[in-house]
N, C-alpha and C positions, 0 to 999 in steps of 0.2 A: 504494500500500500504506500503510495507516494504521499509525502508530507509537503505542505505548502512551502515553497522556497522563500527565504527572506530576500532574495535577489529578484529585481525586475530587469528585464532586458528588451531590446528591440534591435532588429537587424535589417539590412537592406543592401542590395547590390544593383548596379546600373552599368550598362556597357560603355557609358560616356558618349562623346560626340563624334568620335573618329573610328573606333574599332567596330568591325561588323560582328565580332563574336565576343562573348563575355567568358573569359577564362578564369574568373574568380569564383570562389565558392565559400559558403559560410555554414557554421553550425551554431544554433541558438537553442540551448537546452538548459534553462534555468532550473528545472526539476532535478537534473543530474549535476548541476554546478559546473557545467562544461560549455565553453564557447570557443569557436575556432574560426580563423580566416585563412584561406589558402589562395595564393595568386599563381596560376599556371604560368610557366615561363613563356613570355611572349616571343613569337618568331620561331618557336620550336613546335614540332609536330606533337599533337596530343596534350598541350598544356591544360586544356579544359578537362581532359580525362584525368590527368594527374591530380588536379585540385579537387575534383569531385570524388575521386577514389580516397583521398586523404580524409575528407569530411565524412564520407559514408563509413569508412573503417573505424574512425574514432567514435562515431555515433553508436556503433555496435558493441563497443567495449562494455563488459559487465560493470555495474555500479557496485563497488565493494565498500565495506564499512571503513576500511583503513585508508587514510589519505595517502600515505607513503606507497602503499600497494597500487593505488589508482595512478599515482604519478609514474611509478615504475611501468605500469601497463601502457600508459600513453607513450613513454619513451620506447618501449619494446615494439609497439605497434608502428611507430614512425621508422624505426630501424628496419623492420620487416618490409614496410612499404618502399623504403629506399632501395632495398635489394630487388624487390619485385619490379619497380619502375625501371631500375637500371638494367635488368636482365630480361625478364619475360616479355614485358610490353614492348620493349624496343625491338626484340626479335619478331614479335607478332606483327609489328608495324612494317617489318621488312626493311628497316632502316638501321643497320648496325652502327652507323656513325651518328645517329641522332640522339638527342637528349629528350627524355620525357620527364619533366620535373616541375616542381612547384615550391614556392615558399610555404611556410606554415608558421602561424602564431596561435597558441592556445592558452586559455586561462582556465585553471581548475580551482574551485573554491569548495571549502567544507568548514563549517563553523567559522572560526576566526583565522583560518589558514588559507593562503592562496599561493599558487605557483604559476608563473608565466614560462612557457616553453616555446622556443622559436629557432628557426633556421631561415635565413634570407633577410629581406628588407621590409616585410610586413611588420607592423609595429604594435606595441602595447603601451598605452599611456594610462596614467593614474591622475585623477583630479581629486585632491585632498587639501582641505584647509585653504581654499581659494588659490591653490598653486597647482600648476601642471607639471607632472614628472614623466619623462620618457623612460619607461622601465627597460625596454629592449634596446639593443644596440645593433644597428644594421650590419649584416654580413654582405658588404658591397665593396667594390674596389675603391670608391670614394672614401668610405670610412677607414679602410685599410691604409690608404695613402696618408690620411690625417693622423691615424694612430701611430704610424711609423715615422711621422714627421718628415715625410718626403716632400710634402707640398703644404701650402697654406690652405685653409678651408676654402677660400675663394678659388684658388687654382684647382683644387681637387674637384670642386663642383663643376668647373669648366672643362674638366678632362673628358675627351670624347667617349671614353668607356666608363664614366663615373658610376653609372647605374648597373654595371655588370655585377652579377652576384658571385660572391666567394663561397657561399654555402646555399644549398637547397636540397629538398628531398628528391632523390633520383638523379642528382647532378654528378655524383662521384661514388666510387665503390664504398667509401666509408663516410657515414654521416656523423657530423659533430653537432650536437644540440646544446644550446645554452639554456640554463634553467635559473630562474630567480624566484626564491621563496620569500614571502612577506606575511606580516600580520595585517588583517583587514579590520576596519572600523566602520561604524554606522556613518552613512553619508559618503563613503568612498564611491567614486565612479570610475569605471575602467572603459577604455576605448581600444578595441582591436580594429585595425584597418589595413588595407592594402596601400601601396605607395601612390596609386592613382588618386586616392583621397587626400592624403596629407601633403602631397606635393602641390596641390592646388589651394592650400589654406595656410595662413600664417599661424604661428604659435598662439597669438592672441585670439584668433578666430576659433581655434580648437578649444581653448580654455573657456571662451565665452559660451560656446555651445554646451560644453560639459557642465557648466555651472547651472544649467537649467535642470529643474528637478525631475521631470519625466523623461525617461530614456527615448520614447518615440518623438518627443518634441526636440530633444537634443539632436537626434538623428536627422530630423527634418531640417534643422538649422545647418548641420554639416553639409548635407547634400545640396541645399539651396545655394550655399556659398561656393561649393566645388563646381556645381553645374553652371554657375555664372561665369566661371573661367573657361579655359580652353578644353578641359576634360578630355585630354588626348588618350587617356588610358581608362581601363575599367575601374570603377569605384566600388569599394565594399567596406562596410563598417558594422560593428556590433557595439552597442552601448550597454553597459551593465552597471546597475546601481544597487547599493545596499540600503 
């Protein structure tokens, strides 16, 4: 028997103004305390298949009582998907040199515990105490160049391959996931989103939207702002509030 969740959430995806196909996917399961955004790698065969497979597989995971076991299960599932996408589906597609991959960012909550798990440049933000925190760190060439102090932030952003991913599910033989665990408090609001959404909005715009109490209202504000811009990529977001 499902118990009412203390979390409220809302999710939405949009192909944007340029792309004919939407390669993003999301999972919105407040009853299970699990939310996911996956962004299929654009320009690669089967990006939409990869993102949808990630979301569908995580949705089917059993809901266990132990938080650590659930977190372990999510990680194991993503590693299994990495192998499957890297081997079986590439062969099935008849393209041995192709990559069938996707970013992933997931939020798992239970009681006062939360964990953010990610690979790629889809992000997890936290709005708490009138401040916006970016919990995830992009796995992109731009971020790597900045971290290694090879370039200034401005030069890294202008690099022709700035948005190339350094990690994604299905992109390499070995998947390295980042995990951030934290304690949650009443009023906390999380945002999971693909790069198509956050690239079209300022940090202030993200914060202003997440300051709104109702997740569906915050979501509407985010998409209104992003779709007023160029919206050259698919847009996906999940807003989660305690």
